FILUMLO-467159 format. One record per residue: x, y, z of N, C-alpha, C, O in turn; residue number from 0. Coordinates in Angstrom, 3 decimals. Layout:
<atoms>
+----------+----------+----------+----------+----------+----------+----------+----------+----------+----------+----------+----------+-----+
|      n_X |      n_Y |      n_Z |     ca_X |     ca_Y |     ca_Z |      c_X |      c_Y |      c_Z |      o_X |      o_Y |      o_Z |   k |
+----------+----------+----------+----------+----------+----------+----------+----------+----------+----------+----------+----------+-----+
|        X |        Y |        Z |        X |        Y |        Z |        X |        Y |        Z |        X |        Y |        Z | NUM |
...
+----------+----------+----------+----------+----------+----------+----------+----------+----------+----------+----------+----------+-----+
</atoms>
This chain:
<atoms>
+----------+----------+----------+----------+----------+----------+----------+----------+----------+----------+----------+----------+-----+
|      n_X |      n_Y |      n_Z |     ca_X |     ca_Y |     ca_Z |      c_X |      c_Y |      c_Z |      o_X |      o_Y |      o_Z |   k |
+----------+----------+----------+----------+----------+----------+----------+----------+----------+----------+----------+----------+-----+
|    4.843 |   13.363 |    1.235 |    3.959 |   13.048 |    2.406 |    3.117 |   14.254 |    2.758 |    3.615 |   15.378 |    2.824 |   0 |
|    1.907 |   14.027 |    2.972 |    0.944 |   15.085 |    3.370 |    0.633 |   14.903 |    4.834 |    0.729 |   13.801 |    5.376 |   1 |
|    0.275 |   15.944 |    5.437 |   -0.224 |   15.924 |    6.889 |   -1.730 |   16.168 |    6.731 |   -2.156 |   17.168 |    6.152 |   2 |
|   -2.542 |   15.208 |    7.274 |   -3.983 |   15.279 |    7.124 |   -4.649 |   15.216 |    8.495 |   -4.289 |   14.373 |    9.316 |   3 |
|   -5.610 |   16.091 |    8.752 |   -6.331 |   16.155 |    9.974 |   -7.796 |   15.782 |    9.728 |   -8.434 |   16.370 |    8.855 |   4 |
|   -8.327 |   14.842 |   10.458 |   -9.762 |   14.500 |   10.429 |  -10.342 |   15.048 |   11.708 |   -9.763 |   14.885 |   12.782 |   5 |
|  -11.485 |   15.698 |   11.597 |  -12.131 |   16.349 |   12.754 |  -13.521 |   15.665 |   12.880 |  -14.417 |   15.929 |   12.078 |   6 |
|  -13.684 |   14.795 |   13.883 |  -14.878 |   14.120 |   14.084 |  -15.778 |   14.866 |   15.157 |  -15.324 |   15.215 |   16.247 |   7 |
|  -17.057 |   15.078 |   14.774 |  -17.931 |   15.780 |   15.645 |  -19.246 |   15.047 |   15.888 |  -19.822 |   15.192 |   16.966 |   8 |
|  -19.732 |   14.284 |   14.954 |  -21.031 |   13.584 |   15.131 |  -20.932 |   12.305 |   15.951 |  -19.862 |   11.704 |   16.044 |   9 |
|  -22.003 |   11.905 |   16.520 |  -21.982 |   10.657 |   17.252 |  -22.495 |    9.486 |   16.489 |  -22.983 |    8.521 |   17.078 |  10 |
|  -22.397 |    9.546 |   15.174 |  -22.869 |    8.460 |   14.336 |  -21.764 |    7.468 |   14.085 |  -20.698 |    7.833 |   13.591 |  11 |
|  -22.000 |    6.236 |   14.414 |  -20.956 |    5.174 |   14.341 |  -20.410 |    5.084 |   12.883 |  -19.196 |    5.055 |   12.682 |  12 |
|  -21.262 |    5.043 |   11.928 |  -20.851 |    4.929 |   10.536 |  -19.930 |    5.986 |   10.085 |  -18.941 |    5.717 |    9.403 |  13 |
|  -20.239 |    7.210 |   10.460 |  -19.345 |    8.353 |   10.094 |  -17.956 |    8.154 |   10.725 |  -16.923 |    8.353 |   10.086 |  14 |
|  -17.976 |    7.762 |   11.973 |  -16.725 |    7.552 |   12.724 |  -15.915 |    6.430 |   12.055 |  -14.705 |    6.559 |   11.866 |  15 |
|  -16.589 |    5.334 |   11.703 |  -15.854 |    4.268 |   11.039 |  -15.235 |    4.689 |    9.677 |  -14.154 |    4.229 |    9.309 |  16 |
|  -15.928 |    5.547 |    8.962 |  -15.334 |    6.034 |    7.714 |  -14.083 |    6.863 |    7.953 |  -13.113 |    6.773 |    7.199 |  17 |
|  -14.111 |    7.693 |    9.036 |  -12.902 |    8.447 |    9.405 |  -11.771 |    7.486 |    9.699 |  -10.655 |    7.675 |    9.215 |  18 |
|  -12.043 |    6.455 |   10.489 |  -10.981 |    5.494 |   10.873 |  -10.440 |    4.799 |    9.642 |   -9.225 |    4.716 |    9.467 |  19 |
|  -11.329 |    4.289 |    8.772 |  -10.916 |    3.580 |    7.563 |  -10.042 |    4.526 |    6.664 |   -8.985 |    4.112 |    6.187 |  20 |
|  -10.485 |    5.770 |    6.445 |   -9.712 |    6.687 |    5.627 |   -8.403 |    6.977 |    6.299 |   -7.395 |    7.100 |    5.603 |  21 |
|   -8.347 |    7.095 |    7.599 |   -7.123 |    7.411 |    8.261 |   -6.111 |    6.237 |    8.144 |   -4.915 |    6.455 |    7.953 |  22 |
|   -6.615 |    5.008 |    8.260 |   -5.797 |    3.814 |    8.108 |   -5.209 |    3.717 |    6.685 |   -4.031 |    3.409 |    6.502 |  23 |
|   -6.064 |    3.988 |    5.691 |   -5.582 |    3.902 |    4.267 |   -4.520 |    4.977 |    3.980 |   -3.490 |    4.708 |    3.362 |  24 |
|   -4.797 |    6.173 |    4.437 |   -3.862 |    7.289 |    4.174 |   -2.559 |    7.051 |    4.930 |   -1.485 |    7.326 |    4.394 |  25 |
|   -2.625 |    6.550 |    6.155 |   -1.458 |    6.318 |    6.958 |   -0.560 |    5.255 |    6.283 |    0.665 |    5.370 |    6.240 |  26 |
|   -1.269 |    4.176 |    5.739 |   -0.464 |    3.115 |    5.118 |    0.118 |    3.597 |    3.827 |    1.036 |    2.967 |    3.304 |  27 |
|   -0.372 |    4.685 |    3.285 |    0.240 |    5.243 |    2.074 |    1.336 |    6.228 |    2.425 |    1.906 |    6.851 |    1.530 |  28 |
|    1.636 |    6.380 |    3.657 |    2.783 |    7.191 |    4.090 |    2.455 |    8.616 |    4.545 |    3.363 |    9.419 |    4.756 |  29 |
|    1.173 |    8.936 |    4.696 |    0.808 |   10.289 |    5.103 |    0.762 |   10.344 |    6.655 |    0.569 |    9.328 |    7.323 |  30 |
|    0.945 |   11.549 |    7.188 |    0.796 |   11.739 |    8.659 |   -0.654 |   12.121 |    8.939 |   -1.189 |   13.081 |    8.386 |  31 |
|   -1.289 |   11.301 |    9.851 |   -2.653 |   11.501 |   10.090 |   -2.920 |   11.795 |   11.549 |   -2.265 |   11.232 |   12.426 |  32 |
|   -3.874 |   12.671 |   11.822 |   -4.278 |   13.009 |   13.128 |   -5.844 |   13.029 |   13.121 |   -6.451 |   13.404 |   12.118 |  33 |
|   -6.481 |   12.622 |   14.247 |   -7.960 |   12.655 |   14.375 |   -8.255 |   13.441 |   15.620 |   -7.744 |   13.125 |   16.694 |  34 |
|   -9.068 |   14.457 |   15.493 |   -9.556 |   15.227 |   16.656 |  -10.996 |   14.783 |   16.922 |  -11.822 |   14.752 |   16.010 |  35 |
|  -11.291 |   14.436 |   18.195 |  -12.604 |   14.078 |   18.676 |  -13.208 |   15.253 |   19.346 |  -12.609 |   15.838 |   20.248 |  36 |
|  -14.427 |   15.627 |   18.910 |  -15.127 |   16.756 |   19.520 |  -16.610 |   16.443 |   19.590 |  -17.113 |   15.626 |   18.818 |  37 |
|  -17.317 |   17.092 |   20.515 |  -18.736 |   16.869 |   20.631 |  -19.130 |   15.445 |   20.923 |  -18.522 |   14.789 |   21.768 |  38 |
|  -20.154 |   14.955 |   20.226 |  -20.735 |   13.639 |   20.460 |  -19.760 |   12.499 |   20.068 |  -19.908 |   11.374 |   20.544 |  39 |
|  -18.782 |   12.785 |   19.216 |  -17.876 |   11.749 |   18.783 |  -16.988 |   11.154 |   19.851 |  -16.438 |   10.063 |   19.699 |  40 |
|  -16.853 |   11.938 |   20.995 |  -15.970 |   11.395 |   22.065 |  -16.588 |   10.149 |   22.714 |  -15.897 |    9.420 |   23.425 |  41 |
|  -17.810 |    9.913 |   22.488 |  -18.490 |    8.699 |   23.130 |  -18.274 |    7.447 |   22.273 |  -18.535 |    6.336 |   22.734 |  42 |
|  -17.800 |    7.611 |   21.033 |  -17.749 |    6.456 |   20.129 |  -16.608 |    5.457 |   20.331 |  -16.858 |    4.268 |   20.136 |  43 |
|  -15.445 |    5.809 |   20.685 |  -14.394 |    4.818 |   20.892 |  -14.808 |    3.687 |   21.880 |  -14.595 |    2.516 |   21.564 |  44 |
|  -15.378 |    3.995 |   23.037 |  -15.824 |    2.927 |   23.969 |  -16.919 |    2.089 |   23.357 |  -16.978 |    0.884 |   23.605 |  45 |
|  -17.814 |    2.705 |   22.541 |  -18.911 |    1.948 |   21.919 |  -18.323 |    0.918 |   20.988 |  -18.745 |   -0.238 |   21.014 |  46 |
|  -17.341 |    1.303 |   20.148 |  -16.716 |    0.363 |   19.218 |  -15.951 |   -0.694 |   19.939 |  -15.922 |   -1.842 |   19.495 |  47 |
|  -15.312 |   -0.343 |   21.070 |  -14.548 |   -1.301 |   21.841 |  -15.516 |   -2.369 |   22.458 |  -15.212 |   -3.562 |   22.471 |  48 |
|  -16.655 |   -1.907 |   22.951 |  -17.635 |   -2.830 |   23.472 |  -18.131 |   -3.919 |   22.457 |  -18.378 |   -5.081 |   22.781 |  49 |
|  -18.246 |   -3.418 |   21.218 |  -18.711 |   -4.265 |   20.149 |  -17.594 |   -5.192 |   19.641 |  -17.842 |   -6.072 |   18.818 |  50 |
|  -16.393 |   -4.994 |   20.126 |  -15.210 |   -5.692 |   19.653 |  -15.126 |   -5.571 |   18.147 |  -14.860 |   -6.532 |   17.425 |  51 |
|  -15.367 |   -4.341 |   17.704 |  -15.310 |   -4.061 |   16.258 |  -13.854 |   -3.768 |   15.804 |  -13.244 |   -2.776 |   16.203 |  52 |
|  -13.346 |   -4.650 |   14.978 |  -11.915 |   -4.448 |   14.547 |  -11.732 |   -3.230 |   13.726 |  -10.616 |   -2.933 |   13.301 |  53 |
+----------+----------+----------+----------+----------+----------+----------+----------+----------+----------+----------+----------+-----+
</atoms>
């Protein structure tokens, strides 16, 4: 098992979605995943929640 850290900084939805998809894939493969939100990326979780984006 590896420990993997994703560091999100940009406010681009597509970049954020790629981080989430990679984190889900790696987590399901048994790795320990963490995501740090910094800068403009902190505004993205509410944006995705509003869109009801699974």
